[in-house]
C-alpha positions in Angstrom: -1.6 48.5 -3.2 1.9 47.3 -3.1 3.6 44.7 -0.8 6.9 46.3 -1.8 6.1 49.7 -0.5 7.0 50.9 3.0 5.4 54.2 3.8 3.6 56.0 6.5 1.6 58.1 4.1 -2.0 57.1 3.3 -1.2 57.2 -0.4 1.9 57.4 -2.5 1.9 60.3 -5.0 3.7 60.1 -8.3 4.0 63.2 -10.4 3.4 62.5 -14.1 4.0 64.9 -17.0 1.0 65.1 -19.2 1.0 65.5 -23.0 -0.8 68.8 -22.7 0.9 72.0 -21.3 -1.2 71.7 -18.1 0.6 71.2 -14.8 1.9 67.7 -13.9 -0.8 65.3 -12.8 -0.5 63.4 -9.6 -1.1 59.7 -9.7 -2.0 58.3 -6.2 -0.9 54.7 -5.9 -2.9 52.6 -3.4 -1.5 52.6 0.1 0.4 49.6 1.5 -1.5 47.5 4.1 0.9 46.8 7.0 0.8 44.3 9.8 -1.0 46.7 12.3 -3.9 47.2 9.9 -4.8 43.6 9.6 -7.5 41.6 11.3 -5.3 38.7 12.3 -8.0 36.1 12.7 -9.6 36.8 9.4 -6.1 37.1 7.8 -5.1 33.5 8.9 -8.5 31.9 8.3 -8.9 33.3 4.8 -5.3 32.7 4.1 -5.5 29.0 4.9 -8.4 28.6 2.5 -7.0 30.7 -0.3 -3.5 29.3 -0.3 -4.8 25.7 0.0 -6.6 26.3 -3.3 -3.5 27.8 -4.9 -1.3 24.9 -3.7 -3.8 22.4 -5.2 -3.6 24.1 -8.6 0.2 24.2 -8.7 1.0 20.8 -7.1 1.2 18.8 -10.4 4.0 21.0 -11.6 5.9 20.4 -8.3 5.5 16.6 -8.8 6.8 16.9 -12.3 9.8 18.9 -11.2 10.7 16.5 -8.4 10.5 13.5 -10.8 12.8 15.2 -13.2 15.4 16.0 -10.5 15.7 12.5 -9.2 15.0 10.2 -12.2 17.8 8.2 -13.7 18.2 8.3 -16.7 17.0 11.8 -17.2 13.8 12.2 -19.3 12.6 15.4 -20.9 9.7 17.2 -19.3 6.9 16.1 -21.6 8.1 12.5 -21.6 8.1 12.5 -17.8 4.6 13.9 -17.7 3.4 11.3 -20.3 5.0 8.5 -18.2 3.2 9.6 -15.1 -0.2 9.7 -16.9 0.5 6.3 -18.6 1.6 4.4 -15.5 -0.3 6.2 -12.7 -3.1 8.2 -14.3 -3.7 11.8 -13.6 -3.9 11.1 -9.8 -0.1 10.5 -10.1 0.3 14.2 -10.2 -1.2 14.5 -6.7 1.0 11.9 -4.9 1.7 13.2 -1.4 -0.8 16.1 -1.7 -2.6 15.3 1.5 0.6 15.5 3.5 1.7 18.6 1.7 -1.5 20.5 2.2 -1.6 19.6 5.9 1.8 21.1 6.4 1.2 24.1 4.2 -1.3 25.7 6.5 1.0 26.1 9.6 4.0 26.8 7.3 2.1 29.6 5.5 1.0 31.0 8.8 4.6 31.2 10.1 5.7 32.6 6.7 3.1 35.4 6.6 3.6 36.4 10.2 7.4 36.6 9.9 7.1 38.4 6.5 4.8 41.1 7.7 6.4 41.7 11.1 9.9 41.9 9.6 8.9 44.1 6.7 7.1 46.5 8.9 9.9 46.7 11.5 12.8 47.0 9.1 11.0 49.4 6.8 10.0 51.7 9.6 13.5 51.6 11.0 15.1 52.3 7.6 12.8 55.2 6.9 13.4 56.8 10.3 17.1 56.3 9.8 17.0 58.6 6.8 17.2 55.8 4.1 15.3 56.9 0.9 11.9 55.3 0.7 12.6 53.2 -2.5 15.8 51.8 -1.0 14.1 51.2 2.4 11.3 49.3 0.6 13.8 47.1 -1.2 15.8 46.3 1.9 12.7 45.7 4.0 11.3 43.3 1.4 14.6 41.4 1.2 14.9 41.1 5.0 11.3 40.0 5.3 11.7 37.3 2.6 14.8 36.0 4.4 13.2 35.8 7.8 9.9 34.3 6.4 11.8 31.5 4.6 13.8 30.5 7.7 10.6 30.5 9.9 8.6 28.5 7.4 11.3 25.8 7.0 11.0 24.8 10.6 7.6 23.3 9.6 8.0 22.8 5.9 11.2 20.7 5.8 9.7 17.6 7.4 6.6 18.0 5.3 8.7 18.4 2.2 10.8 15.3 3.0 7.6 13.2 3.5 5.6 14.6 0.5 8.6 14.3 -1.9 9.1 10.7 -0.9 5.4 10.1 -1.7 5.8 11.8 -5.1 8.2 9.0 -6.1 6.4 5.6 -6.6 9.5 3.5 -6.0 9.4 4.1 -2.3 6.0 2.4 -2.0 4.8 4.2 1.1 1.1 3.7 2.1 0.6 7.3 3.0 2.0 10.2 4.9 1.8 8.5 8.4 3.5 5.4 7.1 6.3 7.5 5.5 6.7 9.4 8.7 7.0 6.2 10.8 9.5 4.6 8.4 11.7 7.7 8.1 11.8 8.1 11.9 12.6 4.4 12.5 15.3 4.4 9.8 17.0 7.8 10.4 15.4 9.2 13.6 14.0 12.7 13.9 17.1 13.9 12.0 15.7 12.1 8.9 12.7 14.5 8.9 15.1 17.4 8.7 17.3 15.9 6.0 18.3 18.7 3.7 17.3 21.4 6.3 20.6 23.3 5.8 20.3 23.1 2.1 16.6 24.2 2.3 17.7 27.3 4.2 20.5 27.9 1.6 18.0 27.5 -1.2 14.9 29.3 0.1 16.4 32.1 2.2 18.3 33.7 -0.6 15.6 32.8 -3.0 13.0 34.7 -1.0 15.3 37.6 -0.4 15.9 37.8 -4.2 12.2 37.4 -4.9 10.9 40.1 -2.6 13.7 42.6 -3.5 13.1 42.0 -7.3 9.4 42.2 -6.8 9.8 45.6 -5.1 12.1 47.0 -7.8 10.1 45.6 -10.7 6.9 47.1 -9.4 8.5 50.6 -9.3 10.0 50.2 -12.8 6.6 49.1 -14.2 4.7 51.9 -12.5 7.3 54.3 -13.7 6.5 53.2 -17.3 2.8 52.8 -17.2 2.1 55.5 -14.7 2.5 58.1 -17.4 -0.6 56.8 -19.3 -3.8 58.3 -18.0 -5.9 55.6 -19.5 -4.6 53.2 -16.8 -6.2 55.5 -14.2 -9.5 56.7 -13.0 -10.2 60.2 -11.7 -11.6 60.4 -8.1 -14.1 63.0 -6.8 -11.1 64.9 -5.5 -9.7 65.2 -9.0 -6.8 62.8 -8.1 -5.7 60.1 -10.5 -5.7 56.5 -9.2 -4.8 53.3 -11.1 -7.8 51.2 -11.7 -8.1 47.7 -10.1 -7.1 45.8 -13.2 -4.0 47.9 -13.7 -2.9 47.3 -10.1 -3.4 43.5 -10.4 -1.6 43.4 -13.7 1.4 45.2 -12.4 1.5 43.0 -9.3 1.2 39.9 -11.4 3.9 40.9 -13.9 6.3 41.9 -11.1 5.7 38.6 -9.4 6.4 36.6 -12.5 9.7 38.4 -13.2 10.7 38.0 -9.6 9.8 34.3 -9.6 11.7 33.5 -12.8 14.8 35.3 -11.4 14.7 33.4 -8.1 14.2 30.1 -9.9 17.3 30.5 -12.1 19.5 31.7 -9.3 18.7 28.9 -6.9 18.0 26.0 -9.2 21.3 24.0 -8.5 20.7 24.3 -4.7 17.1 23.1 -5.2 18.2 20.1 -7.2 20.8 19.1 -4.5 18.2 19.6 -1.8 15.6 17.4 -3.5 18.2 14.6 -4.1 19.2 14.7 -0.4 15.6 14.6 0.8 14.4 11.8 -1.5 17.4 9.5 -1.1 16.3 6.7 1.2 18.4 6.4 4.3 18.3 2.6 4.0 19.7 2.4 0.5 23.2 1.4 1.6 26.1 3.2 3.3 26.3 6.0 0.8 22.6 6.9 1.4 23.3 7.1 5.2 26.2 9.5 4.9 24.7 11.6 2.1 26.0 15.1 2.1 25.9 18.2 -0.1 29.3 17.3 -1.5 28.4 13.7 -2.3 25.2 14.8 -3.9 26.9 17.4 -6.1 29.5 14.9 -7.2 26.8 12.3 -8.1 25.0 14.9 -10.2 28.2 16.0 -12.0 29.0 12.3 -12.8 25.5 11.9 -14.3 25.5 14.9 -16.5 28.0 17.6 -15.6 26.7 21.0 -14.4 23.7 20.7 -16.7 22.4 18.0 -14.3 22.1 20.6 -11.6 19.5 22.3 -13.8 17.3 19.3 -14.4 13.7 20.3 -14.0 14.5 24.0 -14.6 11.6 24.3 -17.1 8.9 23.0 -14.7 10.5 24.9 -11.8 10.8 28.2 -13.7 7.2 27.8 -14.9 6.0 26.7 -11.5 7.8 29.5 -9.7 6.7 32.2 -12.1 3.1 31.0 -12.2 2.9 30.4 -8.4 4.5 33.8 -7.8 1.8 35.4 -9.9 -1.0 33.5 -8.3 0.4 33.8 -4.8 1.0 37.5 -4.8 -2.4 38.4 -6.3 -4.0 36.1 -3.8 -1.9 37.5 -1.0 -2.7 41.1 -1.9 -6.4 40.2 -2.2 -6.2 38.5 1.2 -4.6 41.5 2.9 -7.3 43.8 1.4 -10.0 41.5 2.6 -8.4 41.4 6.1 -8.0 45.1 6.8 -9.6 46.5 9.8 -10.3 49.8 7.9 -10.9 50.0 4.2 -11.2 53.7 3.7 -8.2 55.5 2.2 -6.7 52.3 0.8 -8.1 52.3 -2.6 
């Protein structure tokens, strides 16, 4: 099963040369599960539960990354983590989690809907237009990632602004509702969408790069490991199919590569976005007129271009780890939510 694949066939067939002089064996990769095949109510209900668990597991790394991006003077990753434990205890790694998880559910729903609808529509159109299937899959995944990111940011940006304020103890908010009220009173509704443009510039290309890289990496890995019969099981019809462990391993490895690539490419934009969102609108005139240009100049004064990559270690680890967890969870979710199971394994 592959999120990257866009095909109308029940199974993809890969011809593989065997070591023996017998004819080439055919390896049948599991079919992609598209939007029309999903039970939507089960998809969204299970998705909310599964992704809430994944978000809870990854949240401490997000807090660590945020602290590193905004702290002055800059502290190394391990010293920042030690400082959080020493002054706030382990619960310090979950500051703002309640607000974040509340917003994650509708944001994920928008993301998954836009992702699947766009991927299905663009992939089908590309294939019917005569575009080769591998290229069609890559284009469809890139377009789907782009549209999903834009849709999700409509909900996620206000949640991100509030939760990131709560991650920083200096702001002394009493909770998500208190932060919401103070931001609106200080900056109006615009304050909830501070950094929205930068979020789009960060996450839209990041998602496009992620999904396109995921698509290409999967094909490269299958091209390498597909030649080895011990990764496959033989069905009653004599066809070779990758076993479940091989499928999950390939998906996870592809997701990690894609996540790491996206993290490195978009790190400066993410640092600027975080600074813009966390800067309190009441901290003087400069805070009120904060812009991308001012934020970038401030970072360059603090540490040159290296300052734009503060928190790269936690973000790279978080993105690669979350990508692996998210994609394996997502593929499992789609499989659990299919209206028909036969022919997909």
